[in-house]
C-alpha positions as CSV (number, residue, x, y, z in Angstrom):
1,M,94.7,119.8,63.7
2,E,97.3,117.7,65.5
3,T,100.1,119.7,67.1
4,T,103.6,118.8,68.0
5,S,102.8,119.2,71.7
6,L,100.5,116.1,71.6
7,P,102.1,112.8,72.6
8,S,102.7,110.3,69.8
9,N,100.5,107.3,69.1
10,R,103.7,105.1,69.1
11,L,104.7,106.2,72.6
12,I,101.2,105.5,74.0
13,G,101.1,102.1,72.3
14,Q,104.5,101.2,73.6
15,L,103.7,102.3,77.2
16,L,100.4,100.3,77.2
17,I,102.1,97.1,75.9
18,V,105.2,97.4,78.1
19,G,103.1,98.3,81.2
20,A,100.8,95.3,80.7
21,V,103.7,92.9,80.2
22,L,105.6,94.3,83.2
23,V,102.5,93.7,85.5
24,L,102.2,90.2,84.2
25,I,105.8,89.2,85.0
26,P,105.8,89.7,88.9
27,Y,102.2,88.4,89.0
28,S,103.2,85.2,87.3
29,I,106.2,84.8,89.6
30,L,104.0,85.3,92.7
31,T,101.7,82.5,91.5
32,I,104.7,80.2,91.3
33,I,106.7,81.1,94.5
34,F,103.8,82.2,96.8
35,D,100.8,80.3,95.3
36,Y,99.1,83.7,94.9
37,P,96.2,84.5,95.0
38,D,95.0,81.0,96.4
39,I,97.3,81.5,99.4
40,L,95.0,84.2,100.6
41,R,92.3,81.6,101.2
42,Q,94.6,79.8,103.7
43,D,94.7,80.4,107.5
44,T,96.4,83.7,108.3
45,G,99.1,81.8,110.2
46,V,99.9,79.8,107.1
47,V,100.1,83.0,105.0
48,L,102.5,84.7,107.4
49,A,104.7,81.6,107.7
50,R,104.8,81.2,103.9
51,F,105.7,84.8,103.5
52,Q,108.5,84.7,106.0
53,A,109.9,81.6,104.2
54,G,109.9,83.5,100.9
55,G,112.6,85.9,102.2
56,P,113.9,89.0,100.4
57,A,113.1,87.6,97.0
58,L,109.4,87.5,97.8
59,I,109.5,91.0,99.2
60,A,111.2,92.2,96.1
61,T,108.7,90.5,93.8
62,W,105.8,92.2,95.7
63,W,107.6,95.6,95.3
64,A,108.0,95.0,91.6
65,F,104.3,94.0,91.3
66,A,103.3,97.3,92.9
67,I,105.5,99.7,90.9
68,T,105.4,98.1,87.5
69,G,102.1,99.9,86.9
70,F,103.8,103.3,86.4
71,P,104.1,102.9,82.6
72,L,100.3,102.4,82.5
73,L,99.7,105.6,84.6
74,I,101.8,107.5,82.1
75,A,99.8,106.0,79.2
76,Y,96.6,107.1,81.0
77,V,97.8,110.7,81.1
78,L,99.0,110.7,77.5
79,I,95.7,109.2,76.2
80,G,93.9,111.9,78.2
81,Q,96.0,114.7,76.7
82,R,95.3,113.2,73.2
83,L,91.5,113.0,73.6
84,E,90.4,115.6,76.2
85,T,89.6,118.3,73.6
86,K,87.5,115.9,71.6
87,V,85.4,114.1,74.2
88,Y,84.2,116.2,77.2
89,F,84.4,113.5,79.8
90,V,88.0,112.3,79.1
91,R,89.6,114.8,81.4
92,W,87.9,113.5,84.5
93,V,88.1,109.9,83.3
94,T,91.9,110.3,83.1
95,L,91.9,111.4,86.7
96,V,89.9,108.3,87.6
97,G,92.4,106.1,85.8
98,V,95.4,107.6,87.6
99,V,93.8,107.4,91.0
100,S,92.8,103.8,90.3
101,G,96.5,102.9,89.7
102,L,97.8,104.8,92.7
103,V,95.4,103.2,95.2
104,Q,96.2,99.8,93.8
105,M,100.0,100.5,94.2
106,I,99.4,101.7,97.8
107,G,97.5,98.6,98.6
108,L,100.1,96.3,97.1
109,L,103.0,98.0,98.9
110,R,101.7,96.6,102.2
111,W,103.3,93.4,101.2
112,T,106.7,95.1,101.0
113,F,106.7,97.4,104.0
114,V,104.0,96.0,106.5
115,V,103.5,92.3,106.0
116,P,107.3,91.5,106.4
117,V,107.2,92.9,110.0
118,L,104.1,91.0,110.9
119,A,105.4,87.7,109.4
120,S,108.7,88.0,111.2
121,T,107.0,88.7,114.5
122,Y,104.6,85.8,114.0
123,V,107.3,83.3,113.1
124,H,110.0,84.3,115.6
125,T,107.9,84.6,118.7
126,T,106.7,81.8,121.0
127,D,104.3,84.0,122.9
128,P,100.7,83.0,121.9
129,A,99.4,86.5,122.6
130,I,101.9,88.2,120.3
131,R,101.1,85.6,117.6
132,A,97.4,86.3,118.0
133,A,98.1,90.1,117.8
134,S,100.1,89.6,114.6
135,V,97.2,87.6,113.0
136,V,94.7,90.3,113.9
137,A,97.0,93.1,112.7
138,F,97.5,91.2,109.3
139,Q,93.8,90.7,108.9
140,T,93.1,94.4,109.6
141,I,95.8,95.6,107.2
142,H,94.8,93.1,104.5
143,Q,91.1,94.1,104.8
144,Y,91.9,97.8,104.5
145,G,94.9,97.9,102.2
146,G,93.9,94.9,100.1
147,V,90.1,94.7,100.0
148,V,89.2,98.4,100.4
149,L,92.0,100.2,98.6
150,G,93.5,97.7,96.1
151,E,90.5,95.6,95.1
152,H,87.4,97.6,95.8
153,L,88.4,101.2,95.0
154,G,91.3,100.2,92.6
155,Q,89.2,97.8,90.6
156,A,86.0,99.8,90.6
157,L,87.8,103.0,89.3
158,T,89.7,100.9,86.7
159,I,86.4,99.6,85.4
160,I,85.0,103.1,85.2
161,W,88.1,104.2,83.3
162,T,87.9,101.3,80.9
163,V,84.2,101.7,80.1
164,M,84.3,105.4,79.6
165,L,87.5,105.3,77.5
166,S,85.9,102.5,75.4
167,R,82.9,104.8,74.9
168,A,85.2,107.7,73.8
169,F,87.0,105.4,71.3
170,N,83.5,104.5,69.8
171,Q,82.5,108.2,69.6
172,L,85.6,109.1,67.7
173,S,85.6,105.9,65.6
174,L,89.3,105.8,66.4
175,F,89.5,102.0,66.5
176,P,87.4,99.1,65.3
177,R,84.2,98.8,67.4
178,W,85.3,95.3,68.7
179,V,88.1,97.0,70.7
180,S,85.6,98.9,72.7
181,W,83.3,95.9,73.1
182,F,86.2,93.9,74.3
183,G,86.7,96.6,77.0
184,Y,83.1,96.4,78.0
185,V,83.1,92.6,78.4
186,A,86.4,92.7,80.3
187,S,84.9,95.3,82.6
188,A,81.7,93.4,83.2
189,V,83.6,90.2,84.2
190,Y,86.0,92.2,86.3
191,G,83.1,93.8,88.1
192,L,81.8,90.5,89.2
193,A,84.9,90.1,91.3
194,Q,83.4,92.7,93.7
195,G,81.2,89.9,95.0
196,D,84.2,88.2,96.5
197,L,84.9,91.4,98.4
198,A,81.4,91.7,99.6
199,A,81.5,88.1,100.9
200,T,84.3,89.1,103.3
201,V,81.7,91.1,105.3
202,I,78.4,89.6,104.2
203,P,78.5,85.8,104.7
204,G,76.8,83.9,101.9
205,F,77.1,86.7,99.3
206,P,77.2,85.1,95.8
207,V,80.8,84.7,94.6
208,W,82.2,83.6,91.2
209,D,85.7,82.5,92.1
210,L,87.1,83.0,88.6
211,A,85.8,86.5,88.2
212,G,88.9,88.3,89.6
213,L,91.5,86.2,87.6
214,L,89.5,86.1,84.4
215,G,88.5,89.8,84.6
216,S,92.0,91.0,85.3
217,T,93.4,88.8,82.5
218,L,90.9,90.0,80.0
219,W,91.6,93.6,81.0
220,L,95.4,93.1,80.5
221,I,94.7,91.6,77.1
222,W,92.5,94.6,76.3
223,L,95.4,96.9,77.2
224,L,97.7,94.9,74.9
225,L,95.2,95.1,72.1
226,L,94.8,98.9,72.7
227,G,98.6,99.3,72.6
228,V,98.7,97.5,69.2
229,Q,95.9,99.7,67.9
230,F,97.8,102.9,68.9
231,L,100.9,101.6,67.2
232,R,98.9,101.0,64.0
233,L,97.6,104.5,63.9
234,G,99.6,106.4,61.2
235,P,100.2,110.1,61.4
236,Q,97.5,110.9,58.9
237,K,94.9,108.8,60.6
238,A,95.8,110.4,63.9
239,I,95.3,113.9,62.4
240,T,91.9,113.0,61.0
241,A,90.6,111.1,64.1
242,L,91.9,113.5,66.7
243,G,91.4,116.8,64.9
């Protein structure tokens, strides 16, 4: 039987929708003012110069992109509280989801607190050695903070959370089956983006350039759909489905 201590379906739905929209806003701004993510395929010197030219507005946008995921983390926890007594694996899956969000935030925050220093040093010095050191430092920080934390661990754990949560929804018959299948498809496409990361250390590794953009977009759409489904759950349906 549902108890008053359980979070409401409406709150979960609102957090999922608001969180997905909030992530989309700074991401869209970055594509306009910084040509992200295509800029990352440019020479490191070009990236640093473009970043420095972006000024405080660009730094603030990166900060917003990093921290706007907090509503989603709260939603992860509330969904876990809602389902953990009904499906045995939801408790550890919730931990996976929260960790996925945190490592992605940490990775993104390099653009706010590390890259500005490197970009300023690169642009304002005339010493070739210092410029070269700035380039190497950026590449190292980007490979670790971006590729290892944000993209590899963050995306992989997000995929695991999405797949297992979709499975839980199926087991409980909480939502129409297509909601879970949408999550599976989004996860499969998102998973193909790992090839781009492998290519950074294994030359010639097969890469599908659209996998990252398409996979992340499908995943955000799935979150929006999931939010709508939670909003549509009435009190009686929630009591029946969740015990």
